[in-house]
C-alpha positions as a Markdown table, in Angstrom:
| # | Residue | x | y | z |
|---|---|---|---|---|
| 1 | Unk | 2.4 | 0.2 | -17.7 |
| 2 | Unk | -1.7 | 0.2 | -17.6 |
| 3 | Unk | -3.1 | 2.0 | -14.6 |
| 4 | Unk | -5.8 | -0.7 | -14.3 |
| 5 | Unk | -3.0 | -3.4 | -13.9 |
| 6 | Unk | -1.7 | -2.0 | -11.0 |
| 7 | Unk | -1.8 | -4.6 | -8.2 |
| 8 | Unk | 0.9 | -3.0 | -5.8 |
| 9 | Unk | 1.0 | 0.4 | -4.5 |
| 10 | Unk | 4.4 | 1.0 | -3.2 |
| 11 | Unk | 5.1 | 4.8 | -1.4 |
| 12 | Unk | 8.0 | 5.2 | -0.2 |
| 13 | Unk | 10.4 | 8.6 | -0.2 |
| 14 | Unk | 13.8 | 6.5 | -0.5 |
| 15 | Unk | 15.1 | 5.5 | -3.7 |
| 16 | Unk | 17.0 | 2.4 | -1.9 |
| 17 | Unk | 14.3 | 1.0 | -0.2 |
| 18 | Unk | 12.2 | 1.0 | -3.0 |
| 19 | Unk | 15.0 | -0.6 | -5.0 |
| 20 | Unk | 15.1 | -3.1 | -2.2 |
| 21 | Unk | 11.7 | -3.9 | -2.0 |
| 22 | Unk | 11.1 | -4.0 | -6.0 |
| 23 | Unk | 13.9 | -6.5 | -6.1 |
| 24 | Unk | 12.6 | -8.6 | -3.5 |
| 25 | Unk | 8.8 | -8.3 | -5.1 |
| 26 | Unk | 10.9 | -9.3 | -8.4 |
| 27 | Unk | 12.2 | -12.1 | -7.1 |
| 28 | Unk | 9.4 | -13.9 | -6.1 |
| 29 | Unk | 7.2 | -12.8 | -9.2 |
| 30 | Unk | 5.5 | -10.6 | -7.5 |
| 31 | Unk | 6.4 | -7.5 | -8.8 |
| 32 | Unk | 4.4 | -7.4 | -12.7 |
| 33 | Unk | 2.5 | -4.4 | -11.6 |
| 34 | Unk | 3.7 | -2.1 | -9.1 |
| 35 | Unk | 3.2 | 1.6 | -9.0 |
| 36 | Unk | 5.6 | 3.7 | -7.0 |
| 37 | Unk | 4.7 | 6.8 | -5.5 |
| 38 | Unk | 7.2 | 8.6 | -4.1 |
| 39 | Unk | 5.4 | 10.8 | -1.6 |
| 40 | Unk | 1.9 | 10.7 | 0.0 |
| 41 | Unk | 0.6 | 13.4 | -2.1 |
| 42 | Unk | 1.3 | 11.3 | -5.3 |
| 43 | Unk | -0.1 | 8.4 | -3.5 |
| 44 | Unk | -3.7 | 10.0 | -2.9 |
| 45 | Unk | -3.9 | 11.1 | -6.1 |
| 46 | Unk | -3.1 | 8.0 | -7.7 |
| 47 | Unk | -5.4 | 5.9 | -5.3 |
| 48 | Unk | -8.0 | 8.7 | -5.6 |
| 49 | Unk | -7.7 | 9.0 | -9.0 |
| 50 | Unk | -7.1 | 12.8 | -9.3 |
| 51 | Unk | -4.4 | 15.1 | -10.5 |
| 52 | Unk | -2.1 | 13.3 | -12.9 |
| 53 | Unk | -4.3 | 9.9 | -12.3 |
| 54 | Unk | -7.5 | 11.6 | -13.2 |
| 55 | Unk | -7.4 | 9.0 | -15.7 |
| 56 | Unk | -7.6 | 5.7 | -13.8 |
| 57 | Unk | -11.0 | 4.3 | -12.4 |
| 58 | Unk | -11.9 | 3.8 | -9.1 |
| 59 | Unk | -13.1 | 0.1 | -10.6 |
| 60 | Unk | -9.3 | -1.5 | -10.3 |
| 61 | Unk | -8.0 | -0.4 | -7.1 |
| 62 | Unk | -4.4 | -1.7 | -6.0 |
| 63 | Unk | -4.5 | -4.9 | -4.0 |
| 64 | Unk | -1.8 | -4.1 | -1.7 |
| 65 | Unk | -0.3 | -0.8 | -0.8 |
| 66 | Unk | 3.0 | -1.1 | 1.1 |
| 67 | Unk | 3.5 | 2.5 | 2.9 |
| 68 | Unk | 6.3 | 4.2 | 4.3 |
| 69 | Unk | 5.9 | 6.7 | 7.2 |
| 70 | Unk | 8.1 | 9.4 | 7.1 |
| 71 | Unk | 7.9 | 11.1 | 3.6 |
| 72 | Unk | 7.5 | 14.8 | 2.4 |
| 73 | Unk | 4.3 | 16.9 | 1.8 |
| 74 | Unk | 2.1 | 14.1 | 3.2 |
| 75 | Unk | 3.5 | 11.6 | 5.8 |
| 76 | Unk | 2.3 | 8.0 | 6.0 |
| 77 | Unk | -0.1 | 8.8 | 8.7 |
| 78 | Unk | -2.4 | 11.4 | 6.8 |
| 79 | Unk | -2.5 | 8.9 | 3.6 |
| 80 | Unk | -3.7 | 6.2 | 5.7 |
| 81 | Unk | -6.4 | 8.3 | 7.6 |
| 82 | Unk | -7.6 | 9.6 | 3.7 |
| 83 | Unk | -7.4 | 6.2 | 2.6 |
| 84 | Unk | -9.3 | 4.5 | 5.5 |
| 85 | Unk | -11.8 | 7.1 | 6.0 |
| 86 | Unk | -12.9 | 6.7 | 2.4 |
| 87 | Unk | -15.6 | 4.0 | 1.7 |
| 88 | Unk | -14.2 | 3.8 | -1.8 |
| 89 | Unk | -10.6 | 3.1 | -0.3 |
| 90 | Unk | -10.9 | 1.8 | 3.1 |
| 91 | Unk | -10.9 | -1.6 | 1.8 |
| 92 | Unk | -7.5 | -1.6 | 0.3 |
| 93 | Unk | -5.0 | -3.4 | 2.6 |
| 94 | Unk | -2.4 | -1.1 | 3.8 |
| 95 | Unk | 1.0 | -2.4 | 5.1 |
| 96 | Unk | 3.1 | 0.4 | 7.1 |
| 97 | Unk | 6.8 | -0.9 | 6.5 |
| 98 | Unk | 8.8 | 2.2 | 8.2 |
| 99 | Unk | 12.1 | 2.1 | 10.2 |
| 100 | Unk | 10.2 | 3.7 | 12.9 |
| 101 | Unk | 10.4 | 2.1 | 16.4 |
| 102 | Unk | 8.3 | 4.2 | 17.7 |
| 103 | Unk | 5.8 | 2.7 | 20.0 |
| 104 | Unk | 2.9 | 5.7 | 19.3 |
| 105 | Unk | 3.6 | 5.4 | 15.8 |
| 106 | Unk | 2.5 | 1.6 | 15.9 |
| 107 | Unk | -0.4 | 2.7 | 18.1 |
| 108 | Unk | -1.6 | 5.3 | 15.9 |
| 109 | Unk | -1.0 | 3.1 | 12.5 |
| 110 | Unk | -3.9 | 0.6 | 14.5 |
| 111 | Unk | -6.0 | 3.6 | 15.6 |
| 112 | Unk | -6.1 | 4.4 | 11.8 |
| 113 | Unk | -7.1 | 1.0 | 10.7 |
| 114 | Unk | -3.6 | -0.1 | 8.9 |
| 115 | Unk | -3.9 | -3.7 | 8.0 |
| 116 | Unk | -0.1 | -4.6 | 9.1 |
| 117 | Unk | 2.6 | -2.6 | 10.9 |
| 118 | Unk | 6.0 | -3.8 | 9.8 |
| 119 | Unk | 9.4 | -2.7 | 10.5 |
| 120 | Unk | 11.9 | -2.3 | 8.1 |
| 121 | Unk | 14.7 | -4.9 | 8.8 |
| 122 | Unk | 18.2 | -3.5 | 8.2 |
| 123 | Unk | 19.8 | -6.4 | 6.7 |
| 124 | Unk | 18.9 | -7.1 | 3.2 |
| 125 | Unk | 18.3 | -11.0 | 3.5 |
| 126 | Unk | 15.9 | -9.9 | 6.2 |
| 127 | Unk | 14.0 | -7.3 | 4.4 |
| 128 | Unk | 13.8 | -9.7 | 1.5 |
| 129 | Unk | 12.1 | -11.9 | 3.3 |
| 130 | Unk | 9.8 | -9.8 | 4.9 |
| 131 | Unk | 8.5 | -8.3 | 1.8 |
| 132 | Unk | 8.5 | -12.0 | 0.4 |
| 133 | Unk | 5.9 | -12.8 | 2.8 |
| 134 | Unk | 4.0 | -9.6 | 2.7 |
| 135 | Unk | 3.5 | -10.2 | -0.9 |
| 136 | Unk | 2.5 | -13.3 | -0.5 |
| 137 | Unk | -0.2 | -13.1 | 1.8 |
| 138 | Unk | -1.6 | -10.3 | 0.5 |
| 139 | Unk | -1.3 | -11.1 | -3.2 |
| 140 | Unk | -1.6 | -14.5 | -3.0 |
| 141 | Unk | -3.5 | -16.1 | 0.1 |
| 142 | Unk | -5.6 | -13.1 | 1.3 |
| 143 | Unk | -9.3 | -13.2 | 0.1 |
| 144 | Unk | -10.5 | -9.9 | -0.6 |
| 145 | Unk | -14.2 | -8.2 | -0.2 |
| 146 | Unk | -15.6 | -8.6 | -3.5 |
| 147 | Unk | -16.1 | -4.9 | -4.9 |
| 148 | Unk | -19.3 | -3.7 | -6.5 |
| 149 | Unk | -19.8 | -1.5 | -9.5 |
| 150 | Unk | -19.1 | 1.9 | -7.8 |
| 151 | Unk | -15.3 | -0.1 | -6.5 |
| 152 | Unk | -16.7 | -0.1 | -3.0 |
| 153 | Unk | -16.4 | -3.7 | -1.1 |
| 154 | Unk | -20.1 | -5.2 | -1.3 |
| 155 | Unk | -22.0 | -5.5 | 2.1 |
| 156 | Unk | -24.3 | -7.6 | 3.0 |
| 157 | Unk | -26.0 | -9.4 | 6.3 |
| 158 | Unk | -25.6 | -13.0 | 7.0 |
């Protein structure tokens, strides 16, 4: 796949959850351009165009990041903090999709700037429905900010 065509960056260390998410996205024709990162470190390399992804460009960020919380190397909160803390990536919508029921995780996620926090349903039909709604909203309905030549959301005054 051409890395400039990525619409969704899926970050999860559970192959079962990856497979379920991809299946749900494909069923709705939303999975044409998905890149899967299996840990937080790989996600940051992809987003910041470093390491194995140094040939990528900030000119083509994903339209959406689906991010798990509990992962090896760097967890989802660490990834979220770096993404939302950098002007080149802070406007990329990030949805935390986790099985965590911890209120502190939800609070921390929103404090760090997450765009949405979803608890992964255990039931496959519900999981599929949630992924479908997330994909449709962020890829079809949502109007993202306009980006300038450096890949940063263009600002302006009213």
